[in-house]
N, C-alpha and C positions, 0 to 999 in steps of 0.2 A: 046622449048614449042611446043606442037602438037595440036591435035584436041580440039575444043571447041564445046560444044553442050548446047543449051538452050531449056527448055521445058515449055510450058504452059499447065497445066494438067486440064482436065475437071473432075468435081467431080464424074461423073459416071464411070470414069476409075479406081477409087480407090477401088471399090468393098467393100465398108463398109456396114455392115449389122447390124441389131439390135442384132443378136446373138453375133457378135464380140464385140460390145460395152458392152453387158451383161457380157461377159467373163472378160473384163477389170475392171468391177465393182466388181469382185470377185465371180460372179455367174457362176461357172464352169459347173454346171449340169442343167442349165435351170430352176431353181426353183424360179425365180423372179416372182413377182406379175404381173398381167395383167396391172395394173396401171403403173408400172415402164417400162414395155415393150412399152406401148403407149407413155410415156414421151420420151423414147429413140428414137422412130420412129419420133416423132414430132421434137425433137432436130436435128436429122439427116436431116429432110426435110428443116429446117431453115438453117442449115449449108450449105446445097447444094446450097442455093441461095446467101450466103454471102461470101463464101471463094474464094480467088484468089490464086490458088495453082501454084507455080513455082519451077523449079529445074534447075540446070546447073552443068556441070563439065568441067574441063580443064585438059588435059593430059600433064604431064611434063616428058620428056625423059631425059636420062642421069643422073639419081639420084645416089647419093653416100651414101653408108652406112658405119658407123663407129661402128664396133662390140664392141670395148672397151667401148665407151661411150653410146652405144645403141641409137645413133642418126642417122638421115638421113638428107642430104642436098639437097635442091631443089632450083635451080637457086641461089646458094650462100647463101640461107637462111637455117640455121640449126635448126632442130626440135628435141627436147629431148622427144622422144615418149614413153618412158618407155620400160622395157624389154618384157612386154606382147605383146604390139603392134609390137615392133621390131621383135620379133620371128615370127610373122604372116606375115610380109611384107618384110622381109630381102632378099628374093629371087627375088624381083620385079626388073624389068628393067625400069619400068616407074611407075608413080603414078598419079592417077586422083584425083584432089582436087574437092570436090563437095560442093554445097550449095543447100538448099531446104527449102521452107517455105510454111506454110498454109495461110499466109497473116495475116494482123493485125486484121481483122474483128472478127475471132472466139475468140481471146483473149479478145477483147473489149466486146463482147457479154457475155463471162463468167464473167468478172469483173462487168459488169452492173447488171447481174442477182444476183450475190452475194450481191452487194450494195443494191439492192431492197429487199433483204431478202429471195430470192428464191435460197437457198443454193444447193438444189438438181439439179436444172437446170444449175446453174453455174458449178457445179461439172461435170455434163454430157457434157457440152460444153468444159470443160477443157480436159476430156478424149477424146472426139471426135477430138479436135484440135491436140492432140498428135498422135492419130491414123491417121489423115489426112496426117500429115507431114511424118510419117514413111511409110505409104502406097505409098506416092508420091516418097519417096526416094527409095523404092523397085522398082518402075517403072523405075526410072532413072538408078538404078544399073542394072536392067535387060537389058535395052537398051545398056548400056556400055558392058555388057557381050556378047550380040549378035554381037556387032561391033568388039570386040576383038576376039571372037571365029572365026569370018570370016577370021581373019589373023593368026589363029592357036595359039592364046594366051589365057590365063586364067586370072581370077581376084580373088582377096581375098574378104573377108568380108569388110564391111565399118567400119572404126574406127574414133571416134570423140574425140576431146579434152574434158576432164572432165570425161572420162571413162577409165577403165583399167589402172589407174595410170598415164594417160597422163594429165598434168596440163592444166586446162582450159585457163590459161593466154596465152598459145601458140596459141590461136585462133587469136590473133592480128597478128601474123606472117602469119598464114594461109590466113587471109583476105588481107594481103598486096600483096599476089600473085594472087588475084582475083580482080584487080582494076575495071573491068567492072561491077561486082556485079549486074548482071541483075535481081537478086531476090530482090534487094533493102533492104537487111538486114543491120542493123546498129549494132555496138558494143559500149557498154559503157566502162568506165575505168576498170571495173571488168571483162570484156570480156563476159558479158551476152548479148545475142542477142535480137534484136527487129526487127520484131515481135518475141514474146517469143516462139511461136510454129514454130521454125526453127531448122534445124540441119546443121552441116558442118563436114568436115573430109576428110580422105584419103581412097582410094581404091587402093591396089597394083595391078600391071599388069605385066605379064611375062609368059614365057613358062614353068616355074617350080613352079608356085604358085598354090594354091588351095583354093577353097571356102569350109568352114566348116559350115554345116547347123545350128549348135547350139554350141556356143563357151563359154557359161557361166562358164564351168568348168575351163577355163583358167583365170578367173577373180574373185577377192575377193570382188567386189563391190556388196553389198547386196541390196541397195535401187536403183534399176535400172529397167526401163520399159522393157528392153529386156528379163528379167526373166519371164515376163508374155506373151511376144510375141515370139513364136517359129518361127522366120523369116526364111522362105524357099523360096527365090526368084528363078526365073527360072534358075539362075546360078547354083543352087544346084541340078538341076534335070538331 
């Protein structure tokens, strides 16, 4: 086991804008009404005061890949990561396991608004929560990229259980390798995370790996937020 990094991220670092949230509502050309724009701005202001955004990663060296089973072993724990994820990280010499959360508050606020009948506000908080955790994960990944680049190494995209054919149940194994869990994320029996606006997964590290700015062509999962977010962290530049 190698380096461990923990991040407490200020909302201002996330660079979330009204335009970005409008895009996630389906308004790709800025045609939304002034009322919606104002509601998004208000929701962003409220979110900035309530969210406790955290991220962490831990680097594991000496990983072992099994090409026949499309599995990877980390500290004697075997992950059945599916052929898609396997093909993207198989050249890695180390793997960073990461956790990231927007905190409990934004999910609670979304649920409360829905319960009170304000469905639009609840929906906006839900979108903002997703964007918060993904933007925070981008920052975490960019930090990892800079650290690895200084040693002449590259990184892959990040991959999470539940996507690209990787069974979400494997999240239990992933969390077993992060006993510190500085983000305070809990798992239920179905491997769903709490706070709900949280992400976890792998990032491959090595001298012969590469980052792909947009990888949806590799995956057949249609209902996925990444199809709306063209993620291009600093690692891709």
